[in-house]
C-alpha positions in Angstrom: -31.8 40.7 356.9 -31.0 37.8 354.5 -30.6 38.4 350.9 -32.4 36.0 348.5 -30.6 35.4 345.3 -33.0 34.9 342.1 -32.2 31.9 340.0 -31.8 32.2 336.4 -35.4 31.1 335.4 -36.7 33.9 337.8 -34.4 36.4 336.2 -35.5 35.4 332.6 -39.2 36.0 333.8 -38.4 39.1 335.4 -36.7 40.4 332.2 -39.7 39.6 330.2 -42.1 41.2 332.7 -39.9 44.4 332.8 -40.4 44.8 328.9 -44.0 45.1 329.6 -43.8 47.2 332.9 -42.0 49.9 331.1 -44.8 50.4 328.6 -47.2 51.5 331.5 -47.8 55.2 331.7 -46.8 55.1 335.5 -43.1 55.3 336.3 -43.4 53.9 339.9 -45.0 50.7 340.8 -45.7 48.9 343.9 -46.4 45.2 343.7 -47.9 42.9 346.4 -48.7 39.2 345.9 -50.9 37.3 348.3 -50.2 33.5 347.4 -52.9 32.1 349.7 -55.4 34.2 347.7 -53.6 34.2 344.5 -54.0 37.9 343.9 -51.4 40.3 342.7 -51.9 44.1 343.7 -50.4 46.5 341.4 -50.3 50.1 342.7 -49.4 53.3 340.9 -49.1 55.2 344.0 -47.4 54.4 347.5 -50.6 54.4 349.4 -53.4 54.6 346.8 -56.8 55.3 347.9 -59.6 54.3 345.7 -63.2 55.7 345.3 -64.5 53.0 343.1 -63.5 50.0 341.3 -64.6 48.3 337.9 -64.1 44.8 337.1 -63.0 43.8 333.5 -64.2 40.6 331.7 -60.7 39.1 332.4 -61.3 39.1 336.1 -59.0 42.2 336.8 -60.3 45.1 339.0 -59.3 48.6 338.1 -59.1 50.8 341.0 -59.8 54.4 340.6 -59.6 57.6 342.8 -62.1 59.8 340.8 -61.0 59.4 337.3 -57.5 58.4 338.0 -56.4 54.9 337.7 -54.5 54.2 341.0 -54.1 50.4 340.9 -55.1 47.0 339.6 -56.0 43.9 341.5 -55.4 40.7 339.4 -57.4 37.6 340.6 -56.1 34.1 340.0 -52.7 35.8 339.2 -50.6 32.5 339.1 -53.2 30.9 336.5 -52.8 33.5 333.8 -51.0 32.8 330.6 -49.3 35.2 328.5 -51.2 36.2 325.4 -49.9 36.9 322.0 
């Protein structure tokens, strides 16, 4: 298996993202990005099973199992800009 080395700009972005990830209540995250669909999947469980989803005004699907948030589906992920 080849090891891909992150370039400095990617490391800077990862550092910025990390500061926000650690603010989340979940301690483990699973990330999947589909570049063809430009969708980022963020899971708070290894194999989440949702019973329903809600769409936010920002185009983010909140995936729930009963009342527990188990993941997010972020549409148009690469087109989003950092706010504030």
